[in-house]
C-alpha positions as CSV (number, residue, x, y, z in Angstrom):
1,M,0.0,0.0,0.0
2,A,3.0,2.3,0.0
3,G,2.3,3.7,-3.4
4,L,-1.3,4.5,-2.5
5,R,-0.3,6.3,0.6
6,D,2.4,8.5,-1.0
7,G,-0.1,11.2,-1.9
8,S,-1.9,11.1,1.5
9,R,1.4,11.4,3.4
10,A,2.5,14.3,1.3
11,L,-0.8,16.1,1.6
12,V,-1.1,15.5,5.3
13,S,2.5,16.7,5.7
14,S,1.6,20.0,4.0
15,W,-1.6,20.3,6.1
16,R,0.3,19.8,9.4
17,S,2.4,22.9,8.6
18,G,5.5,21.5,10.3
19,S,3.9,19.6,13.2
20,D,5.1,16.0,13.9
21,G,2.9,13.0,13.5
22,A,-0.3,12.5,11.5
23,P,-3.5,14.2,12.6
24,Q,-5.4,12.1,15.1
25,P,-9.1,11.4,15.1
26,G,-11.1,13.6,17.5
27,R,-8.9,16.7,17.1
28,T,-9.4,19.9,15.3
29,P,-8.2,19.6,11.7
30,P,-5.1,21.6,10.8
31,H,-5.7,25.1,9.3
32,G,-4.1,24.0,6.0
33,L,-6.6,21.1,5.8
34,S,-9.5,23.4,6.4
35,G,-8.5,25.7,3.6
36,H,-8.0,22.6,1.3
37,V,-11.5,21.4,2.1
38,V,-13.0,24.9,1.4
39,G,-11.2,24.9,-2.0
40,F,-12.7,21.4,-2.7
41,V,-16.2,22.7,-1.8
42,E,-15.7,25.6,-4.2
43,A,-14.7,23.2,-7.0
44,L,-17.9,21.2,-6.3
45,R,-20.0,24.3,-6.6
46,A,-18.3,25.3,-9.8
47,R,-19.3,21.9,-11.3
48,G,-23.0,22.4,-10.4
49,I,-23.2,20.6,-7.0
50,P,-24.9,22.9,-4.5
51,V,-22.9,22.8,-1.2
52,G,-24.0,25.3,1.4
53,P,-22.3,26.5,4.6
54,S,-23.9,23.8,6.8
55,E,-22.6,21.0,4.6
56,T,-19.1,22.6,4.7
57,V,-19.3,22.7,8.5
58,D,-20.3,19.1,8.5
59,A,-17.4,18.2,6.3
60,G,-15.1,19.9,8.8
61,Q,-16.6,17.9,11.6
62,V,-16.0,14.7,9.6
63,L,-12.3,15.5,9.5
64,T,-12.1,15.5,13.3
65,V,-13.3,12.0,13.7
66,I,-11.7,10.0,10.9
67,D,-8.1,8.8,10.1
68,L,-6.9,11.2,7.4
69,M,-4.4,8.5,6.3
70,D,-7.4,6.3,5.3
71,R,-8.2,7.8,1.9
72,E,-11.4,5.7,1.2
73,M,-12.7,6.6,4.7
74,L,-12.0,10.3,3.9
75,R,-13.8,9.9,0.5
76,E,-16.9,8.4,2.0
77,G,-17.0,10.7,5.0
78,L,-16.9,13.8,2.8
79,A,-19.5,12.3,0.4
80,C,-21.9,11.8,3.2
81,A,-21.5,15.3,4.4
82,L,-21.5,17.2,1.1
83,L,-23.8,15.3,-1.3
84,R,-27.5,15.4,-1.5
85,R,-28.3,13.2,-4.5
86,P,-26.8,10.0,-5.9
87,T,-26.4,11.6,-9.3
88,Q,-23.8,13.9,-7.9
89,R,-21.4,11.1,-6.9
90,A,-19.6,10.7,-10.3
91,T,-18.7,14.4,-10.3
92,F,-17.7,14.2,-6.6
93,D,-15.4,11.3,-7.2
94,G,-13.7,13.0,-10.2
95,L,-12.9,16.1,-8.2
96,F,-11.9,14.0,-5.1
97,E,-9.2,12.3,-7.2
98,L,-7.8,15.7,-8.1
99,W,-8.0,17.3,-4.7
100,F,-7.0,14.2,-2.7
101,P,-4.7,12.3,-5.0
102,P,-3.5,8.8,-4.0
103,A,0.1,9.9,-4.8
104,L,2.2,12.8,-5.9
105,G,4.4,12.3,-8.9
106,E,5.3,8.8,-9.9
107,R,4.0,6.1,-7.5
108,T,6.6,4.4,-5.4
109,G,5.0,1.0,-5.7
110,A,4.6,1.4,-9.5
111,R,8.4,1.5,-9.9
112,D,8.5,-2.2,-9.0
113,V,6.3,-3.1,-11.9
114,D,8.3,-4.1,-15.0
115,L,6.5,-3.8,-18.3
116,P,7.5,-6.7,-20.6
117,R,9.9,-5.6,-23.4
118,R,11.2,-7.1,-26.6
119,D,14.9,-7.7,-27.4
120,D,15.1,-4.2,-29.0
121,G,13.9,-2.6,-25.8
122,E,10.4,-1.6,-27.0
123,I,7.4,-2.6,-24.9
124,D,6.0,-6.0,-25.8
125,I,2.3,-5.2,-26.4
126,F,1.2,-8.8,-26.8
127,E,2.9,-9.9,-23.5
128,L,1.5,-6.8,-21.8
129,R,-2.0,-7.8,-22.9
130,R,-1.5,-11.3,-21.5
131,M,-0.3,-9.8,-18.2
132,L,-3.3,-7.5,-18.1
133,A,-5.8,-10.3,-19.0
134,E,-4.4,-12.4,-16.1
135,L,-4.8,-9.6,-13.6
136,L,-8.3,-8.8,-14.8
137,S,-9.4,-12.4,-14.6
138,S,-7.9,-13.1,-11.2
139,Q,-9.9,-13.1,-8.0
140,P,-11.0,-9.5,-7.1
141,G,-9.7,-8.1,-3.8
142,P,-7.5,-5.4,-2.4
143,Q,-4.3,-7.0,-3.6
144,Q,-5.6,-7.3,-7.2
145,Q,-6.9,-3.7,-7.2
146,E,-3.5,-2.5,-6.0
147,Q,-1.7,-4.5,-8.7
148,L,-4.0,-3.0,-11.3
149,R,-3.4,0.5,-10.1
150,Q,0.4,0.1,-10.1
151,L,0.3,-1.4,-13.6
152,A,-1.9,1.5,-14.8
153,A,0.5,4.0,-13.2
154,Q,3.5,2.4,-14.9
155,M,1.8,2.3,-18.2
156,V,0.9,6.0,-18.0
157,E,4.5,6.8,-17.0
158,Q,6.1,4.8,-19.8
159,M,3.5,4.7,-22.6
160,G,1.4,7.8,-22.0
161,R,4.1,10.4,-21.7
162,Y,4.5,12.8,-24.6
163,Q,6.1,16.2,-25.3
164,S,3.6,19.1,-25.6
165,A,4.1,22.7,-26.3
166,N,4.1,23.4,-22.5
167,G,6.5,20.6,-21.7
168,P,6.1,16.9,-20.9
169,S,2.5,15.7,-20.3
170,F,0.5,12.5,-20.3
171,S,-2.4,11.0,-22.4
172,A,-4.8,8.2,-21.5
173,Y,-5.6,7.7,-25.2
174,Q,-1.9,7.2,-26.0
175,T,-1.5,4.8,-23.1
176,L,-4.4,2.6,-24.2
177,K,-4.4,2.9,-28.0
178,N,-2.0,0.0,-28.6
179,V,-3.2,-2.2,-25.7
180,Q,-6.9,-1.9,-26.5
181,P,-8.2,-3.6,-23.4
182,E,-11.6,-4.2,-24.9
183,L,-10.0,-6.8,-27.1
184,L,-9.1,-8.8,-24.0
185,I,-12.7,-9.6,-23.0
186,S,-12.7,-13.0,-24.6
187,K,-9.5,-13.9,-22.6
188,I,-10.9,-12.5,-19.4
189,L,-14.1,-14.4,-20.0
190,A,-12.2,-17.6,-20.4
191,G,-10.4,-17.0,-17.1
192,L,-13.6,-16.2,-15.3
193,A,-15.5,-19.2,-16.7
194,A,-12.7,-21.7,-15.8
195,G,-14.0,-24.3,-13.4
196,T,-17.6,-23.1,-13.4
197,A,-20.7,-24.9,-14.7
198,E,-21.5,-23.7,-18.2
199,S,-24.9,-22.3,-18.8
200,E,-26.3,-19.3,-20.7
201,F,-26.9,-17.5,-17.4
202,D,-23.4,-18.1,-16.1
203,N,-21.9,-17.0,-19.5
204,E,-23.9,-13.8,-19.4
205,V,-22.8,-13.0,-15.9
206,A,-19.2,-13.6,-16.8
207,R,-19.5,-11.5,-19.9
208,R,-20.8,-8.6,-18.0
209,A,-18.2,-9.0,-15.3
210,A,-15.5,-8.9,-17.9
211,R,-16.8,-5.8,-19.5
212,D,-17.1,-4.1,-16.1
213,R,-13.5,-5.0,-15.2
214,V,-12.2,-3.6,-18.5
215,K,-14.2,-0.4,-18.0
216,S,-12.9,-0.1,-14.5
217,F,-9.3,-0.5,-15.6
218,R,-9.8,2.1,-18.3
219,G,-11.2,4.5,-15.7
220,T,-8.1,3.8,-13.5
221,V,-5.8,4.8,-16.4
222,E,-7.8,7.9,-17.0
223,S,-7.8,8.9,-13.4
224,E,-4.0,8.3,-13.1
225,T,-3.6,10.5,-16.2
226,R,-5.7,13.3,-14.8
227,R,-3.7,13.2,-11.6
228,R,-0.4,13.5,-13.4
229,V,-1.6,16.3,-15.7
230,A,-3.2,18.2,-12.8
231,E,0.2,18.4,-11.1
232,R,1.5,20.3,-14.1
233,L,-1.4,22.4,-15.2
234,G,-3.3,22.7,-12.0
235,R,-6.4,20.8,-10.8
236,D,-8.8,23.7,-11.6
237,R,-7.9,23.6,-15.2
238,V,-8.1,19.8,-15.5
239,A,-11.4,19.8,-13.7
240,T,-13.0,22.0,-16.4
241,Y,-12.6,19.2,-19.0
242,G,-11.6,16.0,-17.1
243,V,-14.4,15.8,-14.5
244,Q,-17.9,14.6,-15.4
245,R,-20.4,17.4,-15.4
246,Q,-23.8,17.3,-13.8
247,A,-26.3,16.3,-16.4
248,E,-28.3,19.5,-15.7
249,D,-25.3,21.5,-16.8
250,A,-24.5,19.6,-20.0
251,D,-24.8,21.5,-23.3
252,F,-27.8,20.2,-25.2
253,L,-26.0,20.4,-28.5
254,R,-23.0,18.5,-27.2
255,I,-24.7,16.2,-24.7
256,S,-23.5,12.6,-24.6
257,E,-25.8,9.6,-24.5
258,H,-24.9,8.9,-20.9
259,E,-25.7,12.5,-19.9
260,L,-28.9,12.5,-21.8
261,A,-30.0,9.3,-20.1
262,E,-29.2,10.7,-16.7
263,L,-31.1,13.9,-17.6
264,R,-34.1,11.8,-18.6
265,R,-34.0,10.1,-15.2
266,S,-33.9,13.4,-13.4
267,G,-36.7,14.9,-15.6
268,Q,-39.4,14.2,-13.0
269,R,-37.4,15.9,-10.3
270,L,-36.9,19.0,-12.4
271,A,-40.6,18.9,-13.2
272,R,-41.4,19.0,-9.5
273,V,-39.0,21.9,-9.0
274,L,-40.6,23.8,-11.9
275,A,-44.1,23.0,-10.7
276,S,-43.4,24.2,-7.2
277,R,-42.1,27.5,-8.6
278,L,-45.1,28.0,-10.8
279,A,-47.4,27.2,-7.9
280,A,-45.6,29.7,-5.7
281,R,-46.0,32.4,-8.4
282,R,-49.7,31.5,-8.7
283,R,-50.2,31.9,-4.9
284,R,-48.6,35.3,-5.0
285,S,-50.7,36.3,-8.0
286,R,-53.9,35.5,-6.2
287,R,-53.4,38.5,-3.9
288,G,-54.2,40.8,-6.8
289,E,-52.7,44.2,-7.8
290,I,-53.2,47.3,-5.7
291,D,-56.3,49.2,-6.5
292,L,-55.1,52.8,-6.2
293,R,-58.6,54.4,-6.3
294,K,-60.1,52.2,-3.5
295,T,-56.9,52.6,-1.4
296,L,-57.1,56.4,-1.6
297,R,-60.8,56.4,-0.8
298,S,-60.3,54.2,2.3
299,S,-57.5,56.5,3.4
300,M,-59.9,59.4,4.0
301,S,-60.6,57.9,7.5
302,T,-56.9,58.1,8.4
303,G,-56.3,61.7,7.1
304,G,-55.2,60.6,3.7
305,V,-52.5,58.1,4.9
306,P,-52.9,54.9,3.0
307,I,-52.6,52.5,5.9
308,D,-54.9,49.7,4.5
309,L,-54.0,48.7,0.9
310,R,-57.0,47.7,-1.3
311,T,-56.4,45.2,-4.0
312,R,-58.2,44.2,-7.2
313,K,-59.8,40.8,-7.2
314,P,-57.7,38.6,-9.5
315,R,-59.4,36.8,-12.3
316,P,-58.4,33.1,-11.8
317,G,-57.9,31.0,-14.9
318,R,-55.1,28.8,-16.1
319,P,-53.7,29.6,-19.5
320,D,-53.3,27.2,-22.5
321,L,-49.8,26.2,-23.4
322,V,-48.8,25.4,-27.0
323,L,-45.3,23.9,-27.7
324,L,-43.8,23.9,-31.2
325,C,-40.6,21.9,-31.3
326,D,-37.9,21.2,-33.9
327,I,-36.8,17.6,-33.4
328,S,-34.3,17.4,-36.2
329,G,-30.6,16.7,-35.9
330,S,-28.6,18.0,-32.9
331,V,-31.6,19.9,-31.3
332,A,-33.6,16.7,-30.9
333,G,-32.3,16.0,-27.4
334,F,-33.1,19.5,-26.3
335,S,-36.6,19.4,-27.8
336,S,-37.4,15.9,-26.6
337,F,-36.4,16.7,-23.0
338,T,-38.3,20.0,-23.0
339,M,-41.4,18.3,-24.3
340,L,-41.2,15.7,-21.6
341,L,-40.6,18.4,-19.0
342,V,-43.6,20.5,-20.1
343,D,-45.8,17.5,-20.4
344,S,-45.2,16.8,-16.7
345,L,-46.7,20.3,-15.9
346,R,-50.1,19.5,-17.4
347,E,-51.9,20.2,-14.1
348,Q,-50.4,23.8,-14.1
349,F,-52.3,24.7,-17.3
350,S,-55.9,24.3,-18.5
351,R,-54.6,22.6,-21.7
352,V,-51.2,21.6,-23.1
353,R,-50.8,20.8,-26.8
354,I,-47.4,19.7,-28.1
355,F,-46.4,19.9,-31.8
356,A,-43.2,18.6,-33.4
357,F,-41.7,19.4,-36.8
358,V,-38.8,18.9,-39.1
359,D,-40.2,20.5,-42.2
360,R,-43.8,19.7,-41.4
361,A,-45.7,20.2,-38.2
362,D,-47.9,17.6,-36.5
363,E,-49.5,17.2,-33.1
364,V,-47.8,14.7,-30.8
365,T,-49.6,15.4,-27.5
366,H,-51.3,11.9,-27.5
367,L,-47.9,10.2,-27.6
368,F,-46.9,11.4,-24.1
369,D,-47.9,9.4,-21.0
370,Q,-46.4,8.5,-17.7
371,I,-45.3,5.0,-18.8
372,T,-43.6,5.3,-22.2
373,P,-39.8,6.2,-22.0
374,L,-38.7,9.3,-23.8
375,D,-36.6,7.5,-26.4
376,Q,-39.6,5.4,-27.4
377,I,-41.7,8.5,-27.7
378,T,-39.1,10.1,-30.0
379,R,-39.2,7.0,-32.3
380,R,-43.0,7.0,-32.3
381,I,-43.0,10.7,-33.4
382,F,-41.1,9.8,-36.5
383,T,-43.1,6.6,-37.3
384,E,-46.6,7.6,-36.3
385,T,-46.8,11.3,-37.2
386,Q,-46.2,13.5,-40.2
387,V,-43.3,15.6,-39.1
388,V,-41.1,14.9,-42.1
389,G,-42.0,16.1,-45.6
390,F,-40.3,15.3,-48.9
391,E,-36.7,16.3,-48.1
392,G,-36.4,15.7,-44.4
393,H,-34.3,18.8,-43.7
394,S,-35.1,21.6,-41.2
395,D,-37.5,24.1,-42.8
396,Y,-38.9,26.5,-40.2
397,G,-40.8,28.6,-42.7
398,A,-42.6,25.5,-44.2
399,A,-43.3,24.2,-40.7
400,L,-44.7,27.5,-39.4
401,R,-47.0,27.9,-42.5
402,G,-48.1,24.3,-42.3
403,F,-48.9,24.7,-38.5
404,T,-51.1,27.7,-39.1
405,E,-52.9,26.1,-42.0
406,D,-53.5,22.6,-40.4
407,F,-54.1,23.8,-36.8
408,P,-55.7,27.2,-37.1
409,E,-57.5,26.8,-33.7
410,A,-54.4,25.8,-31.7
411,V,-53.3,29.3,-30.8
412,T,-55.8,31.7,-29.3
413,S,-55.8,34.9,-27.2
414,R,-55.5,32.7,-24.1
415,S,-52.5,30.7,-25.4
416,S,-48.9,30.9,-24.3
417,V,-46.7,29.7,-27.2
418,L,-43.2,28.2,-26.7
419,I,-41.1,27.6,-29.9
420,L,-38.0,25.4,-29.5
421,G,-35.2,25.2,-32.0
422,D,-31.9,26.6,-33.2
423,A,-33.6,28.6,-36.0
424,R,-31.3,27.2,-38.6
425,T,-33.4,27.3,-41.8
426,N,-31.0,25.8,-44.4
427,Y,-31.1,29.2,-46.1
428,R,-34.9,28.9,-46.8
429,D,-37.7,31.4,-46.3
430,P,-38.1,31.9,-42.5
431,A,-41.8,32.9,-42.9
432,L,-41.5,36.0,-40.6
433,N,-45.0,37.2,-41.4
434,T,-46.5,33.9,-40.4
435,L,-44.6,34.0,-37.1
436,R,-45.7,37.6,-36.5
437,E,-49.3,36.6,-36.9
438,L,-48.9,33.8,-34.3
439,V,-47.2,36.2,-31.9
440,E,-49.9,38.8,-32.3
441,T,-52.7,36.2,-31.7
442,A,-51.1,34.6,-28.6
443,K,-51.2,36.0,-25.2
444,H,-47.5,35.2,-24.7
445,A,-44.9,33.9,-27.2
446,Y,-41.3,33.0,-26.5
447,W,-38.6,31.2,-28.5
448,L,-36.1,29.0,-26.6
449,N,-32.8,28.5,-28.5
450,P,-30.2,25.9,-27.4
451,E,-27.4,27.6,-29.3
452,S,-25.1,30.2,-27.8
453,E,-26.3,33.7,-28.4
454,K,-23.1,34.6,-30.1
455,M,-23.9,32.1,-32.8
456,W,-27.3,33.6,-33.6
457,G,-27.4,34.9,-37.1
458,T,-24.3,33.1,-38.3
459,G,-24.4,30.8,-41.3
460,D,-28.0,29.6,-42.1
461,S,-29.3,30.8,-38.7
462,A,-32.2,33.2,-38.9
463,A,-32.3,33.7,-35.1
464,D,-31.3,37.4,-35.5
465,R,-34.4,37.9,-37.8
466,Y,-36.7,35.9,-35.6
467,R,-35.8,37.7,-32.5
468,D,-37.0,40.9,-34.0
469,V,-40.5,39.3,-34.1
470,I,-40.5,37.2,-30.9
471,E,-38.7,37.2,-27.6
472,M,-35.8,34.7,-27.9
473,Y,-33.9,33.2,-24.9
474,E,-30.7,31.1,-24.8
475,C,-31.3,27.7,-23.2
476,R,-28.2,25.6,-23.5
477,S,-28.6,23.3,-20.5
478,A,-31.4,21.8,-18.4
479,R,-30.6,24.1,-15.4
480,Q,-30.8,27.2,-17.7
481,L,-33.9,25.8,-19.3
482,T,-35.7,25.3,-15.9
483,G,-34.8,28.8,-14.8
484,V,-36.0,30.4,-18.1
485,V,-39.3,28.5,-18.2
486,S,-40.1,29.2,-14.6
487,R,-39.7,32.9,-15.3
488,L,-41.6,33.0,-18.6
489,L,-44.5,30.6,-18.2
490,P,-47.7,32.5,-17.1
491,V,-49.6,31.6,-14.0
């Protein structure tokens, strides 16, 4: 365990500020350690994890009752104090690896690992694959994990080092590109299946275990690479690109499949947050506006001092909501998630109608329910509705004209209209007059654009022309979308 404790010893030594002996449980944490934890908390906040003063104080209390030399105990203790949801754990672990590294510089234990070499001195890739396959197929335990970490560290040191413009650096891709651990699954599977009864169930269990072990080893190499790079460039810089973002902060136009799936799972929670905000606004709106005439009249009894404010009786009534969404290309994830989010708010409106389009608009409200997953809804939109015309390319002008012709009753003076899309028209007629008529008819009309505002009007984007007709807002992430919708939707 010497290699694993190198980083802990060095960090604790710097935290002690010259004192002898490691910090003991039950004592006040050293001042340097407190500042380090505060910096760690700030890094969590920067990556979208809300950590307040009370959680930070709890983290400080945790440090007084655990052994700081036990890195896994430190990890779990801080996670219990600082995290509120399981979805935050991946981001927390990524930042923990940077702020509480298992070693500083090259691991001491890794130096004892000899990578196999050919007669010409180059690393023998085939022999290295065999060594890795044996380790991954061996009985899991602390010793096996330590051996894998030391092997990963030595591979990064000898195979991942390269010369950059800023000096020597490390690359996980360069470390693994020749080894290709995914190709070892069959060998690992043979090692796992040895001596076991063969059945389809056993084979599937072994196959999944092999894939998980390869994925875990790849993660170990990536973590080791981030640690080494962070020592040169600084952990804050590495955290900006090397630590998993919260799904709510992922850019809709660059969101990965994993982040989109995580976002879909958190959709109901975001819907509850949004519904509570709308309900709070509705409660406040029931108080009514101040009636100046009645207030001044009632102030005659107090010498003209308006002590008692009189308000107008509000006119209750929930508005209609009409959603018009572009589901083509890169904006499909943004529109699909927003449709699901708004559909969860049905009870906040008298009626919700959802329309989708590529170059033709069609109603898809009936496809949304509480059972069907979002990815299946998206497939059904393309197979069961008429959202694609002859060409299948985005055409906002044709979609807007078709929407007003086929569904003239959809937008009324009680309707609030939300249009979702990047406004890229493929250089076709944007139908500004048609949009203007919709805006004039509706009670409220807004356009939510997943592109950065600085990109509006570039290339085939007609966003700069549309924004002269309708209010347009940038919505690049789920967090930004929730905030914008909670402000815009009428109550």
